KEZA-897942 format. One record per atom (N, C-alpha, C, CB): x, z negated, y negated; residue in three letters. Coordinates in steps of 0.05 Angstrom, whole numbers, plus 5000, padded with zeros to 4 digits. Each point is the difference from the previous one (the first is absolute). Glycine has a CB too. Layout:
<rs>
XZYAla/...
</rs>
This chain:
<rs>
353274613992Met/502249934982Met/502549925017Met/496749854964Met/505650265029Ala/502449955016Ala/501049724995Ala/501250494998Ala/499749385023Lys/501249744997Lys/503050044995Lys/496649785031Lys/504350164944Asp/502750074993Asp/501549784985Asp/498550464998Asp/500449295002Lys/501249784985Lys/500449765018Lys/498050174957Lys/504149685037Leu/500549755014Leu/500249774980Leu/502550255037Leu/496849514972Ile/500349764983Ile/501949825015Ile/495450044979Ile/506849885007Gly/501949805011Gly/499849744985Gly/503050375014Gly/496949415001Val/499949744987Val/502349835011Val/494950034995Val/506749864987Asp/502249835007Asp/499449724990Asp/503450394998Asp/495749445021Leu/499149734993Leu/502449815001Leu/495450095018Leu/505249794959Gly/502249814997Gly/499049734990Gly/503150374992Gly/498649435009Gly/499349734992Gly/499549974970Gly/502649855038Gly/498550324946Thr/499649984971Thr/498650254988Thr/504149724998Thr/496250515015Thr/498950254990Thr/498850165023Thr/503350004962Thr/494550145032Ile/498850205019Ile/500450274987Ile/496649675019Ile/504950504994Lys/500650274990Lys/498250205014Lys/504849874989Lys/494250324996Phe/498250215010Phe/501150274993Phe/496049694995Phe/503550515021Ala/500750274994Ala/498050195012Ala/504949884998Ala/494550344988Ile/498450225011Ile/502050235004Ile/495649854977Ile/504550265047Leu/501950215007Leu/498650245012Leu/503449655008Leu/497950574991Thr/499150245014Thr/500549965030Thr/500950304960Thr/497949865056Ala/500549985029Ala/502950055008Ala/495350155007Ala/506149994975Glu/502950065005Glu/501849774990Glu/499050494996Glu/499849324991Gly/501649774992Gly/501049994971Gly/501349985046Gly/497550184937Glu/500749994971Glu/498349794986Glu/501450495001Glu/499849324986Ile/498549804985Ile/498850134975Ile/502949625018Ile/494550364978Gln/498750114976Gln/499249794980Gln/498450375029Gln/500849404981Gln/499349774983Gln/501049755013Gln/495950244982Gln/505049575002Lys/500749745011Lys/499449784979Lys/503550205030Lys/495849574980Trp/499449774982Trp/500449745016Trp/496750274973Trp/503249515014Ser/500349755014Ser/498249784987Ser/504750135013Ser/494749665002Ile/498649774990Ile/501449755010Ile/495650264999Ile/503849524988Arg/501249755008Arg/498649905025Arg/501249884952Arg/500450005066Thr/498849885024Thr/499049724994Thr/503150275030Thr/494449694973Asn/498749744994Asn/499849855027Asn/497450194960Asn/504449625044Ile/500149855025Ile/498449744999Ile/504450205009Ile/494249754968Leu/498449764998Leu/497749995021Leu/501149984950Leu/497949795055Asp/497749965018Asp/500650125027Asp/496850014961Asp/505549925050Glu/500950095026Glu/500050315003Glu/498249575019Glu/502550554959Gly/500350295000Gly/497450165003Gly/504449925019Gly/493449944975Ser/497450135005Ser/499350224980Ser/498549575018Ser/503150454960His/499550214980His/501450265006His/499449644966His/502650355052Ile/501850235004Ile/498550255009Ile/503749685010Ile/494950295012Val/498650245011Val/497950114981Val/500849825046Val/497550014942Pro/498150104980Pro/501350144977Pro/496949645013Pro/505450254978Asp/501550134978Asp/501050285008Asp/501449554983Asp/499550485042Ile/500950265010Ile/497750205000Ile/503649775028Ile/494150144982Ile/497750175002Ile/499150094972Ile/498549765041Ile/501450054940Asp/499150064973Asp/501950194987Asp/497849554996Asp/504850415008Ser/502050174987Ser/500050285010Ser/502849604993Ser/496850435033Ile/499950285012Ile/497550144989Ile/502449845041Ile/495350024961Asn/497550134991Asn/500150074970Asn/497649745035Asn/503550084949His/500250044971His/501850254994His/499449504992His/502950525022His/501850224993His/499050275011His/503849675000His/494850325022Leu/498850265010Leu/497950094979Leu/500849875049Leu/497749954940Asp/498150074979Asp/501550104975Asp/496749665017Asp/505450194976Leu/501650064976Leu/501250295002Leu/501049514994Leu/500050565029Tyr/501250265004Tyr/498050215009Tyr/504349775011Tyr/493150154991Gln/497950185008Gln/500750145027Gln/498750084952Gln/502349755066Leu/500850105026Leu/497949935021Leu/504949954987Leu/493950265024Asp/497949975020Asp/501149875026Asp/497550404980Asp/501149405030Lys/500949875025Lys/500150195024Lys/498149574982Lys/500450645017Asp/500050205022Asp/502850145002Asp/495050064994Asp/506649924985Arg/502650125001Arg/502249815011Arg/498650284961Arg/500649475043Ile/502049805009Ile/500350015030Ile/499049714960Ile/503450345050Ile/500549995029Ile/499749715010Ile/503150404996Ile/498049424989Gly/499749725008Gly/501849824982Gly/499050145047Gly/500849604957Ile/501749814987Ile/502049885020Ile/496249884967Ile/506350105025Gly/502049875016Gly/500949754984Gly/501550435022Gly/499249364993Met/500949764986Met/502249855015Met/495449964980Met/506749965006Gly/502049835011Gly/499549724989Gly/503350385004Gly/496949425014Thr/499349734993Thr/502049805012Thr/495250134996Thr/505449654990Pro/501549795014Pro/498449885023Pro/502449904956Pro/499049965061Gly/498649875022Gly/500050165025Gly/497149774967Gly/501550125053Thr/499850145026Thr/497450155001Thr/502749645023Thr/497550624982Val/497750185000Val/499150065029Val/501550204956Val/496049755049Asp/498850095026Asp/498950284995Asp/498849525014Asp/502750674997Leu/499350284994Leu/497350085011Leu/504850105001Leu/494449795022Glu/497550065012Glu/497749884985Glu/502250035044Glu/498049714949Ala/497849864987Ala/499950044970Ala/500449665036Ala/501950434953Gly/500050044971Gly/500149734984Gly/497650435007Gly/503849385005Thr/500149734988Thr/502949934992Thr/496049865026Thr/504349954957Val/502649904991Val/500149705003Val/500650394968Val/501649505043Lys/500349715001Lys/502949934993Lys/496349965035Lys/504149804956Gly/502749904995Gly/501250114974Gly/500549965048Gly/497850144934Ala/501150104974Ala/500049774980Ala/498350475010Ala/503749364993Phe/499949754984Phe/500650044971Phe/501449765040Phe/500050454953Asn/500550064971Asn/497550114986Asn/504850085011Asn/493249995005Leu/497450084989Leu/498049775000Leu/500950475015Leu/500049304996Asn/498349765003Asn/497850055020Asn/500949884953Asn/499650315066Trp/498150055022Trp/500749825023Trp/499450494985Trp/499249295017Lys/500649815021Lys/498550065026Lys/500849664965Lys/496950475032Glu/498450085023Glu/500150305004Glu/496949614993Glu/502350495030Thr/500050285006Thr/498050144981Thr/501249925048Thr/499750304940Gln/498450154980Gln/499050265012Gln/502649794963Gln/494850275035Asn/498850255010Asn/500250214978Asn/496849755030Asn/505750334965Val/500650184977Val/498850275003Val/504249754994Val/496250385029Arg/499050275004Arg/497050024997Arg/503850095030Arg/494849734983Glu/497150004999Glu/498949984972Glu/499949785045Glu/501450044939Gln/499149964972Gln/500650244983Gln/500749515005Gln/501750604997Ile/500850234982Ile/498450255008Ile/504649804994Ile/495050255031Glu/498450235008Glu/497149974991Glu/503050075040Glu/495949694962Ala/497249964990Ala/499950034970Ala/499149695038Ala/503050224948Gly/499950014970Gly/500650274988Gly/501349535002Gly/500250645012Thr/500850264989Thr/498650235014Thr/504449804988Thr/494750165037Gly/498950225016Gly/502150195010Gly/495949964973Gly/506749945027Leu/502250175009Leu/501549865023Leu/500450194953Leu/500649975066Pro/501549885023Pro/502649884990Pro/497950335031Pro/502849444981Leu/502549864993Leu/501849975024Leu/497649754964Leu/504950315033Thr/502049965020Thr/502249814989Thr/499150465021Thr/501549334993Met/501949804990Met/502449975018Met/496249764979Met/505950125009Asp/502349925015Asp/501549794983Asp/500450455025Asp/501649434988Asn/501749814985Asn/501550144977Asn/500649735043Asn/499950134936Asp/501250124976Asp/502850125005Asp/497349684973Asp/504350185043Ala/502750115006Ala/499750265016Ala/502049544999Ala/496150475020Asn/499550255015Asn/499150224982Asn/498849735040Asn/499550204940Ala/499050214982Ala/502350114983Ala/495549774998Ala/506350054993Ala/502350094984Ala/501850185017Ala/499849584972Ala/500550355054Ala/501650165018Ala/498850285002Ala/501349595026Ala/496150434977Leu/498750265002Leu/500350164974Leu/496749815032Leu/503250054945Gly/500450144975Gly/502850134998Gly/496849684979Gly/505250165028Glu/502750114999Glu/500450225021Glu/501749564983Glu/497150415040Gln/500250215020Gln/498750264992Gln/500149645035Gln/497650344952Trp/498450234993Trp/501050144975Trp/496149795022Trp/504250054956Arg/500550124974Arg/502749914988Arg/495150024994Arg/506449815020Gly/502549904989Gly/502450085015Gly/497449624984Gly/504450195020Ala/502750065012Ala/499850105028Ala/501949654971Ala/495950305043Gly/499750095028Gly/499550295003Gly/498249565009Gly/501350584968Asn/499650305000Asn/498050105020Asn/504750034986Asn/493249815019Asn/497850075018Asn/500950065028Asn/497650184961Asn/504749695047Gln/500950025027Gln/498449815018Gln/504750134984Gln/494849935042Pro/498349845016Pro/501249735010Pro/498050435014Pro/504649544984Asp/501349765010Asp/501749874978Asp/500150195047Asp/498849604941Val/501349874978Val/499749695003Val/499050404970Val/503149465024Ala/499949714999Ala/500349914971Ala/502049965047Ala/496549834946Phe/499949914972Phe/500549705000Phe/496850374986Phe/505149544996Ile/500649724997Ile/499649944970Ile/503349985039Ile/495149824955Thr/499649934972Thr/501049724994Thr/496050304998Thr/505749684982Leu/501449754994Leu/498949874975Leu/504150185022Leu/494449614981Gly/498849864977Gly/500549715003Gly/496550354994Gly/501549495000Thr/500149715004Thr/500549955030Thr/497049914961Thr/501850255056Gly/500550015029Gly/501150275007Gly/496449655009Gly/503650415017Val/500750275009Val/497750105017Val/505049904999Val/493950334993Gly/497950125016Gly/500950285009Gly/496549744974Gly/501650405038Gly/500750275008Gly/497850145015Gly/504749855002Gly/495850395006Gly/498150165015Gly/501650205016Gly/496349934967Gly/502950125058Leu/501350195017Leu/498150235007Leu/503049645019Leu/497850604976Ile/498250235004Ile/501350185021Ile/498349984952Ile/500250065069Asn/500950165023Asn/498150225005Asn/502349605020Asn/498750654981Glu/498350235003Glu/497650004981Glu/501450025048Glu/499249904927Gly/498050014979Gly/498049774999Gly/500550485003Gly/499849335015Lys/498149785001Lys/501549734999Lys/496850285027Lys/501949534960Leu/501249734998Leu/500049875028Leu/498449964952Leu/503749895053Ile/500249845024Ile/498849734994Ile/504150255017Ile/493749684997His/498749744995His/500549805023His/496550244974His/504049865050Gly/500349825023Gly/497349895009Gly/504549884983Gly/495649945037Val/497549905011Val/498649794983Val/501950095045Val/499649784937Ala/498849794984Ala/500350064970Ala/501049675036Ala/499750574957Gly/500350084972Gly/502649914988Gly/495149974997Gly/506849935018Ala/502549894989Ala/502250215002Ala/498649545013Ala/500850704996Gly/502150215001Gly/501050064972Gly/497950205041Gly/504749834955Gly/501150064974Gly/500749764984Gly/497350405001Gly/502649365010Glu/500849754986Glu/503149985000Glu/495649775013Glu/505650424973Val/502950025001Val/501449764987Val/499650494999Val/499049374983Gly/501149764987Gly/500649785019Gly/497650134959Gly/501149885065His/500449785019His/501750095024His/495649814986His/505950405010Met/502150085019Met/502349794997Met/498750504998Met/502349405025Ile/502149804999Ile/502750154995Ile/497449695031Ile/503950254947Val/502650124994Val/502249805000Val/497750344972Val/501649405030Glu/502049785001Glu/499049785018Glu/501750114953Glu/498749925073Pro/498949795019Pro/500949724991Pro/500150345037Pro/497949484962Gly/500649734992Gly/500549974970Gly/501949935044Gly/497350274940Gly/500650004972Gly/497949844984Gly/502250445006Gly/497349654969Tyr/498249864982Tyr/497249985013Tyr/502650174960Tyr/496149615035Leu/497249965009Leu/498250174984Leu/501049535014Leu/497350635000Cys/498150174987Cys/497249874998Cys/502550415017Cys/495949684965Thr/497249894998Thr/498450055025Thr/500250084950Thr/500650125066Cys/498650065025Cys/500649805022Cys/500050484988Cys/502149355008Gly/500749805020Gly/502550085016Gly/495349885003Gly/505550374996Asn/502550095013Asn/502449954982Asn/497450345027Asn/504949714984Tyr/502549974985Tyr/501550274999Tyr/500349515014Tyr/500650564962Gly/501750234998Gly/498650274995Gly/503049765029Gly/494550234961Cys/498550244994Cys/501250154977Cys/495849795017Cys/504050484983Leu/501050174979Leu/498949904973Leu/500350395031Leu/497249534968Glu/498749914975Glu/501649784986Glu/495650125020Glu/505849714996Gln/501549784988Gln/502750084989Gln/497749715032Gln/503050554970Tyr/502650094991Tyr/499850234980Tyr/501949855043Tyr/496150324960Ala/499850244984Ala/497850004979Ala/501850245039Ala/496549554961Ser/498049974979Ser/501349894975Ser/496349935034Ser/502250074944Ala/501049894975Ala/500849715003Ala/497150324974Ala/501249535040Thr/500749715005Thr/502349985019Thr/495249874992Thr/505050315028Gly/502249995019Gly/502750054986Gly/496950165036Gly/503250034945Val/502450064986Val/501049754985Val/498650484995Val/499549384993Val/500749754985Val/501049795019Val/496650114965Val/502149865058His/500949805020His/502850065009His/495249955016His/505450304990Leu/502850075007Leu/501949944978Leu/498250365029Leu/501049704946Ala/501849954977Ala/500749704998Ala/498050404976Ala/500049445028Gln/500449714998Gln/501949905022Gln/495449944979Gln/504250165045Asp/501749915022Asp/502950114997Asp/496049995030Asp/504250254961Phe/502750124996Phe/501549854978Phe/498350455016Phe/500249484962Ala/501249874977Ala/501149725008Ala/496950254970Ala/501649625048Glu/500849735008Glu/502750005015Glu/495249875004Glu/505350355011Ala/502450025016Ala/502350144986Ala/497150015040Ala/502450104936Tyr/502050164986Tyr/501649834980Tyr/497050415006Tyr/505749634993Val/501649834982Val/501350164977Val/500949705039Val/498750564961Gly/501250174979Gly/498350004975Gly/502050285035Gly/498949884946Asn/498650044974Asn/497750205004Asn/504249894974Asn/493450045016Ser/497750185002Ser/497949904982Ser/501150115048Ser/497850084936Lys/497849934983Lys/497549915016Lys/501750334965Lys/497949815058Leu/497849935017Leu/500349715010Leu/499550485014Leu/502949454995Lys/500549725009Lys/499549804978Lys/503450185033Lys/497549894943Ala/499649824977Ala/497149964994Ala/504350154981Ala/494150065021Met/497149984995Met/498749825021Met/500050464979Met/500749585046Val/498949845022Val/500849714996Val/500050395032Val/502649564963Asp/501049734997Asp/498749854977Asp/504350155020Asp/495150004959Asn/498849884976Asn/496949975001Asn/503850204974Asn/495149895049Gly/497149985003Gly/498450204984Gly/500849525009Gly/500650694982Glu/498550214985Glu/498350175019Glu/503750014966Glu/494250115023Glu/498350175016Glu/501550255009Glu/495949834976Glu/504150225050Val/501250245011Val/497850175014Val/504549765006Val/495450494987Thr/498150185013Thr/501550225015Thr/496649914964Thr/502050245053Ser/501450225014Ser/501050204981Ser/497149935039Ser/501550124939Lys/500950204980Lys/502749904987Lys/495250144991Lys/504949615003Ile/502549894989Ile/502350045019Ile/497449664974Ile/502150295052Val/502150035020Val/501050295001Val/498049635028Val/500250564972Phe/500850285001Phe/501350094974Phe/496350095031Phe/502749814946Asp/501350074974Asp/502849904999Asp/495549994978Asp/505049765031Leu/502749895000Leu/501850155019Leu/498149554989Leu/500850535034Ala/501650165019Ala/500950264987Ala/497549795039Ala/500750344946Lys/500750254987Lys/502149964979Lys/495450175008Lys/504749584981Glu/502149944980Glu/502649925012Glu/496449854970Glu/503750145057Gly/502549945014Gly/500349715009Gly/501950364973Gly/496149485024Asp/500249725009Asp/500550005031Asp/496949844962Asp/505250035046Tyr/500850015028Tyr/497949875018Tyr/504849994986Tyr/494349775007Leu/498149865017Leu/497350155001Leu/502249574988Leu/496950544990Ala/497550155000Ala/500350245018Ala/499049854953Ala/503350285048Asn/500450235017Asn/500049925030Asn/502650224964Asn/498549545041Glu/499949905028Glu/497149965009Glu/504449774993Glu/493950134989Val/497149975006Val/498750275005Val/499949584972Val/500650615010Val/498850265003Val/500950135026Val/499850064950Val/502849915057Asp/501050115025Asp/498549885024Asp/504550064978Asp/494949685020Lys/498649875023Lys/497150105002Lys/503049594994Lys/495750444983Val/497350105000Val/499950295012Val/498949724959Val/503150445032Ala/500150275010Ala/500650015030Ala/501650154955Ala/500049665054Tyr/500649985029Tyr/497449965016Tyr/504649804990Tyr/493850015001Tyr/497549945014Tyr/498050234999Tyr/500649524990Tyr/499350614986Leu/498250234997Leu/500950245017Leu/498949844954Leu/503750205047Gly/501150225016Gly/499549955030Gly/503550084965Gly/496949675043Leu/499549935028Leu/497150045007Leu/503749664998Leu/494550244985Ala/497150035006Ala/499250305000Ala/499149554978Ala/501950605003Ser/499450294999Ser/500950145025Ser/500349994950Ser/502149945059Ala/501150125025Ala/498349935024Ala/504649994980Ala/494649755022Asn/498449925023Asn/497350145001Asn/502349554998Asn/496550484979Ile/497450154998Ile/500550295009Ile/498349704963Ile/503850415027Ser/500650295005Ser/500850055029Ser/501350054952Ser/500149765059Asn/500850035028Asn/497650015019Asn/504349774990Asn/493650105002Ile/497549995016Ile/498250244994Ile/500349505002Ile/499450564972Leu/497950204992Leu/501250274993Leu/497349634983Leu/505350395010Asn/501250254993Asn/498550154978Asn/501750035047Asn/497949844930Pro/498550134978Pro/501850194985Pro/497149604996Pro/501650574987Ser/501650184983Ser/501249844977Ser/497050395012Ser/501749394980Ser/501149844978Ser/499049715002Ser/500150414971Ser/501749425019Val/499249724995Val/499949974970Val/502249825043Val/495450134946Val/499649994971Val/499949714991Val/497550445001Val/504149494980Ile/500249724990Ile/498849994972Ile/504149915028Ile/493949924969Gly/498649974974Gly/499749714993Gly/497650435008Gly/500849524971Gly/499549734991Gly/502049924978Gly/498249885045Gly/501349884944Gly/501549914976Gly/503049995004Gly/496149754988Gly/504850155035Val/502949975005Val/501350275001Val/499249575025Val/499450644984Ser/501150275002Ser/500650124972Ser/497550065043Ser/501649804936Ala/500650104973Ala/503050004995Ala/495549834984Ala/506050035032Ala/502950014998Ala/501150285005Ala/500349525015Ala/498050654998Gly/500650285003Gly/502350075017Gly/498250044956Gly/503350175036Lys/502250115016Lys/502149795005Lys/499150454981Lys/501349365001Phe/501949785003Phe/499649855026Phe/500349964950Phe/497149995056Leu/499349875025Leu/499950205023Leu/497449664974Leu/501450575021Leu/499550205021Leu/502650095014Leu/496050154975Leu/506149905009Asp/502650095012Asp/501049805020Asp/501150254958Asp/498649495036Arg/501049795018Arg/498249975025Arg/502049764960Arg/495450275036Val/498250005022Val/500650235019Val/496449784972Val/504150455017Glu/500550245016Glu/502649975017Glu/497750284965Glu/504349595023Lys/502549965014Lys/499649825024Lys/502550044957Lys/495949755040Asn/499449825023Asn/498150145020Asn/500649614970Asn/497650555020Phe/498250155018Phe/501650185018Phe/496449994965Phe/505550155024Lys/501750185016Lys/501649855021Lys/500250324962Lys/500649435031Gln/501549845019Gln/498349925025Gln/502849834962Gln/494750115033Phe/498349895021Phe/498250215014Phe/500149574975Phe/499550665013Ala/498150195011Ala/501250155024Ala/497950054954Ala/500450005065Phe/500650185023Phe/500750284989Phe/496949725032Phe/505050414980Lys/501050254988Lys/497850214996Lys/504349915022Lys/493950124998Ser/497950204997Ser/498149934976Ser/500250095050Ser/499649664944Thr/498449914977Thr/501650034975Thr/497549675029Thr/505050254972Arg/501750014976Arg/500250284989Arg/502649615018Arg/497450594999Asp/500350274992Asp/497650124986Asp/503250055037Asp/494449834968Val/497650134989Val/498349824982Val/500050275041Val/500449474959Thr/498449824984Thr/501449944974Thr/498149805041Thr/500450244937Glu/501149954973Glu/498949744989Glu/500550504993Glu/501249344995Val/499149764986Val/499650074971Val/502449695033Val/495150264957Lys/499450104973Lys/498649794984Lys/499650465018Lys/500449574956Leu/498449834982Leu/497250114996Leu/504349864976Leu/493849975022Ala/497250084995Ala/499850144973Ala/498349615028Ala/499750564969Glu/499850164976Glu/497549954983Glu/502650345024Glu/495449544988Leu/497349994987Leu/499549754983Leu/498450275038Leu/503349534965Gly/499749764984Gly/497349875005Gly/503050194966Gly/495749735012Asn/497449865002Asn/497750185009Asn/501649714964Asn/498850555038Asp/497950185009Asp/499950045030Asp/500450234957Asp/501649665057Ala/500150045029Ala/497549915015Ala/505049954997Ala/494049814994Gly/497749895014Gly/497550174996Gly/501949554993Gly/497750564983Ala/497750164995Ala/500150275015Ala/499649794955Ala/502850335045Tyr/500450255016Tyr/499449945030Tyr/503450174967Tyr/497749615043Gly/499649945028Gly/497249945007Gly/504649845001Gly/494050014981Ala/497249945005Ala/498450265001Ala/500649554976Ala/499950635006Ala/498650265000Ala/500650155026Ala/500250024950Ala/502249955060Ser/500750135025Ser/498449895023Ser/504650074983Ser/494849675016Leu/498349885021Leu/497350135000Leu/502449564995Leu/496550494982Ala/497350134998Ala/500250295009Ala/498749694962Ala/503550445030Arg/500450285006Arg/500150055031Arg/502450054956Arg/498849775058Asn/500350035029Asn/497949865017Asn/504850054991Asn/493249844995Ser/498049855015Ser/497750185008Ser/501249594975Ser/497650345048Asp/497650145008Asp/497549844995Asp/502750245035Asp/497649554948Arg/497849824995Arg/497950134982Arg/503149615005Arg/494450375002Val/497850104984Val/497849784999Val/501050495012Val/497449534967Ile/497749824998Ile/497550165009Ile/502149734962Ile/496650165058Ala/497650145010Ala/497850014979Ala/501149855047Ala/
</rs>
């Protein structure tokens, strides 16, 4: 029986998304379950096993047709050992033997990586990266994550920290980051970073601005509100967006000057601002990029949305040589 199906699992703090794909990357079925983080996250892996087995039965899909399971997960992944540690949003305080458990429970080989890396692979394979071998991915959410793909493979580095673009220093001596350094991209281009900038800019601004009035009145300000006000012409909000775009353009240029990718793909919640943000990022990118990079690297918006992780996870399985004896 030909092996012609892939299973992608995108493990998140609130939801676990699953997809069954063809070997070419077409999603045929997808579903999701709630992530149960109770009891130190001890239910998560058994729930994944049960859900995969149940849906293979439901779809009458023989396991002999499955090439493998790929999974993107929060935390630090030991690729050799198949373990995950430091996934605090899953309530995983100790190292988890994820691969061993899922392979034993499903009888299928599992390949794992960090969730941002998986999303990067998804965009590279089936999204804005157009299946080009050299793609950089930046995802803007509560924090800033990313993945760097060189010659078709993720860059992991010697300790698995390759691709931590959110901790690139873009403002030496700037805002204190949760990592302990000062001036990381995450502190300026994440959803929380945008709000931090807005608050600081509002404090120093003396003109008329709805954004300033909201900050001064103690009203809740979100990154979406900042971008919406900027689109409406609010001067202060536009100053904030310009600063965010400056840092993103600088970071994109620095990545590109080193790796020379075909594209830098920007995704995540903050990227929902779309072309309004992208045009400004691109302007700064062109200012900072080395000419040979500037001429060939395109700054683009991600295309896959919430499916990026599942596509990328399936790609992990597709390119793995892992088998169960």
